[in-house]
N, C-alpha and C positions, 0 to 999 in steps of 0.2 A: 254258333251251333253248325254242325255238319249233318247232311241228309245223304245217306247212301241208298240210291235207287236201283233195285234189281228189276229189270223190265224183260218180259217174256213175249217176244214178237209173236203176233197172231198168224201163224202159218198153217194153213188147212192141211198140209201134208205132215205136220208134227203132231206129237201126242202131248197132252197135258192133262193130268188127272186133278181136277180142281179140289175135289173131295179129299183126297190124300194130302194135298198141299195144305188145305185149311185145317183138317183134322189131325194130321200127324206131323208133317214137316214144320209148319210154323209154330206150333206149340213147343216142339223141340228147339227150334231156333231161338224162340224167345226166351226160353228157359236158360239156355246156354249163353246167349249174348247179354241178357239182362244181368247176369251174375257179375258183370265187369263194371269197373267204375266209368263213369261218363255216359252210361246208357240212359237216354231220355224218353224213348218211346219208339213205337213202330206202328205202321198201318199197312194193311193189305187191301188191294182193290181188284175188282174183276172188271175187265173191259166189256162194255155193253154196247157200244156203237162209235162210229166215227164222227168227224165234225160235220159232215153232210148227213142228213137224216136218211136212214136206209143202209148206210155203209157200215162195213165191219170196224170195229175197234183196231187200232194199230198194234195194241198189245192185249194179249189174253188175259194177263195178270201183271200186277206190279206190287212190289214190297218196298217200303220206305223205312229205313232205320235212322233214328236220330241219336247222335252221340254229340258230347261236348267238343271232341276233336277227332280228327282223322287218326291221330295216334292212339286215342282210346279204342276206336272201332278196329284198328289194325291188331291191337293186342287181343281184343275179344275175338276177333274173326280168326286169326292165325292160330290161336289156342284151339279152336274148334273146327278148322277148316276140313280136316280129314273126315269128320262125322257128317258135317253139313253137306259137303260136296259128294261124299259117298252116298248120300240119301237121294241125290237128284235123280238117278235112274229110275227110282221108285215112282216118280210123278211126272217126269218129262224126258224128252230127247231134245228139247229146244236149248240152244246156246243163249243164255241170258245176256242182255246188254246192261252193263253196270256203269253207273255214273255217280261221281262224288260231287256233291253241291254244297256251297256255303249259303246257309239260310240267312237272308237279309231282312225279310219281313215274315212274321208268323203271328197269327191272332187266335 
């Protein structure tokens, strides 16, 4: 299984509309991407703190999509890239960090 992580660095000078992201962007993303073969799930997280108590989280938000393979994800994403990326200015000016991971253990 493959996990595609989309991480939004917590930059005080940047804008991130969490409400829009949760209520509008992510439902649209889930609808579009889950329609493709190989989709296995998604999670969205909000950063609440750093590793040291009282410090800021490194990321303001994170999204993790699970797919059977990178090929399945690429078909799902490229089919919808224009819509998904076109919606980004509605919730952020942050350039996300994207990482593809092979899931070795999951419970």
